[in-house]
C-alpha positions, 0 to 999 in steps of 0.5 A, a space after each residue: 301206207 308208209 315207207 320203211 327204210 332198212 339200213 345196213 346193220 352193224 355186223 360187229 368186230 369193227 366192220 365199217 363197210 360190206 360188199 353187196 354180193 347178191 340181191 334176192 329181190 327187186 323193185 316191185 317185189 312183195 316180201 314177207 317178214 324175215 325173208 332174205 333180201 340180200 347177201 353181203 360180204 364182210 372179209 370172207 364171210 357172207 351174211 344174209 340180210 333178212 327183212 324185219 317187216 313185210 311190204 313191197 320193195 320200192 328201191 335198192 340201195 346199191 348194185 351187186 359189187 358195190 360197197 356200202 357203209 354200215 348205216 347206209 340205206 340198203 333197201 326201201 319198202 312200202 308198208 302198211 301203217 306209218 313206217 319208219 320214214 316220216 316228215 320231210 323224208 316222207 314228203 321227198 319220197 312222195 315227190 319221187 313216187 310222182 316222178 316218171 316211172 322210167 327214171 327212178 328204176 334206172 338210177 336205182 337198179 343199173 342193170 338194164 334188164 332188171 331196169 326193164 322189169 321195174 319199168 314194166 311193173 311201174 307202167 302196169 301198176 299205173 294202168 291198174 290204178 287208173 282202171 280200178 282200185 284193186 291191185 294188179 297182178 305182178 307183171 311177167 318178165 319181158 324180152 328174153 323170158 318171152 322168147 322161144 327156146 333156140 339152140 341154133 346159131 341165131 342169138 337169143 338176144 339182140 346185139 349189145 344185150 347182155 345175158 344175165 347170169 351169176 358168176 358161177 354160172 358164167 364160169 361153168 358156161 366158160 368151162 363147157 364152151 357155151 356162149 351165154 348169148 345163145 342160152 335161154 334164161 328162165 330165172 327172174 328177168 331172164 337170168 340164166 341158171 344152172 338148169 338152163 345150162 343143163 337144158 342147153 347142153 341136152 338140146 345141143 347133144 340131141 342135135 339142136 345145133 345144126 342137126 347134130 353137126 360137128 361143132 368142135 371146129 366152129 369159129 367163135 366170136 365174142 367176149 364175156 365181161 364179168 365183174 370181179 365181186 364178192 369172194 373173188 374180189 376179196 381173194 384178188 385184193 388179199 393176194 395182190 396185197 400179200 405179193 406187194 408187201 411181202 418179199 416171198 422166199 420159197 423153199 422146196 424139199 423132197 420127202 420120202 413118205 413111203 413109211 408114212 403111207 404104210 403107217 397111215 394104211 395100218 392106222 386106217 385098217 385098225 381104227 378107221 371104223 371107229 375113229 374115221 380114216 386118216 388122209 395125209 393132211 392130219 398127219 402133216 398138221 401134227 408134224 407142223 405142230 411139232 416142228 413149230 415147237 423147235 421154230 416158234 418164230 414160224 407161228 407168227 404174224 407180222 404187223 409191218 405197219 408198226 414193225 411188230 412180230 407177234 409169236 403165238 403159243 397156240 397153233 391156229 392152222 389155216 387150211 386152204 380150201 377150194 370152193 365154188 366161190 373161190 379159195 377160202 382158208 378155214 382155221 383149225 384152232 388149237 391144232 397143238 391140242 388135237 390128235 390126227 383124228 380130231 384134226 381130220 374131223 375138224 378139217 372135214 367140218 370146216 371144209 363143208 361149212 366153207 363149201 356150203 357158205 355156212 362158215 362164220 367169220 370166226 372160222 375164217 380168220 385168226 390163223 397163225 400159219 397156213 397149209 395149202 394143197 392142191 390134192 391129187 393135182 398138186 403138181 411137182 412144185 408150187 410157189 404158195 402165196 403167204 396168207 398175210 399177215 402170217 410169215 409162213 405157208 406150207 404147200 404140199 404137192 402130189 405123192 408119186 412113185 419114183 425110183 430112188 437109190 437106197 442102201 445101194 439099190 434102186 427101189 420104188 419109193 413114194 415121194 412128195 415135194 414140200 413147197 413152202 414160202 416165207 416172209 424174208 423180212 423176218 425169216 432167214 433162209 437157213 431158219 426156213 430150211 431147218 424148219 422144213 427139215 424138221 417137218 421132213 424128219 417127222 414125216 419120214 420117221 412117222 412113229 415120232 409123230 406120236 411120241 412126245 
């Protein structure tokens, strides 16, 4: 038997380090060749790291949320044959293997319950070796996974014992008003899954808690700390950097989109079956592209370290998209060369890739100006944060029917506020206002969107 060390691969494009966002294995697991070991994040793209060999995991190179440099040790496996770890390194590995089983996993894993699993595996493995040369079957996860399911007021875990759950599960539990301390976990090492939340809710609705008593006013105690890692950490860092570095100037304009909505309905009735239905967004994208021809300084990126403002002829439109993991900004490249239907198809493709975690790094970087929208929840006014190093961001708000005085009469019109922010270091207020007025002109007279 030998030791094979898998190091963090070079993922290209000058990436020096990545963040571990998920482990799919733990010490003691047997893995096959090409089995996914971990998910790592570089910028905003999540990359799966597969195993090049088959073997048994002996240690992990870091914890979830930890940054690892390219070339750093990611994982160790015990493999058939000599492996790629020899000489003095192999001798040190053998000495570590002889050390008490309770110490190594604690240093390498760091998660109390995964540590307990590793210790149990090590102890059971030692007993099996002493009894017979045959390999022992994998041990069952201890503690929480062995407990009977309870929906009552008694916690599933001992005091101070932290429930294991992914950030998405924790967020969903928070939204549902569920304390994870009371939820039975069926995942590895007692980890709580979405299915466990569903089972808990079903049991609660069936009268599992207090025989169906009203818990709406039940007193709640406790707090839930979760590390800010992965995409959420990247979003936090980028937002903080943007607000710290950029003096934001936000300009809000009211736009009458009645005629635009009428035209959109006509286009969908005539071309929807063969070309797809249009939403408001692709029409706005085209209006932005046309307005940028008059104000090209908006389609730019500012290198504040070297005081260089670079304007771009192509329009690479970032479209902010909400995903379960957090906000992402896929990029519609060469929006200037796309008609509204082509833009709509590309937005749909990119949004799906972002939501399913399949968007590549190239699809999430390189935008020159960004559009952000909260959709039907858009509110009255927003103050969008600039997608640094860009210098402008266009934010839409919801469309509502409002009474408007038109030609001396009060009429109902479909109105929408456009809330946009600019980098006041390089964009003057008057220029920003003229740029938004140009967009307004195209949207309020929508035929001009299709006229060059």
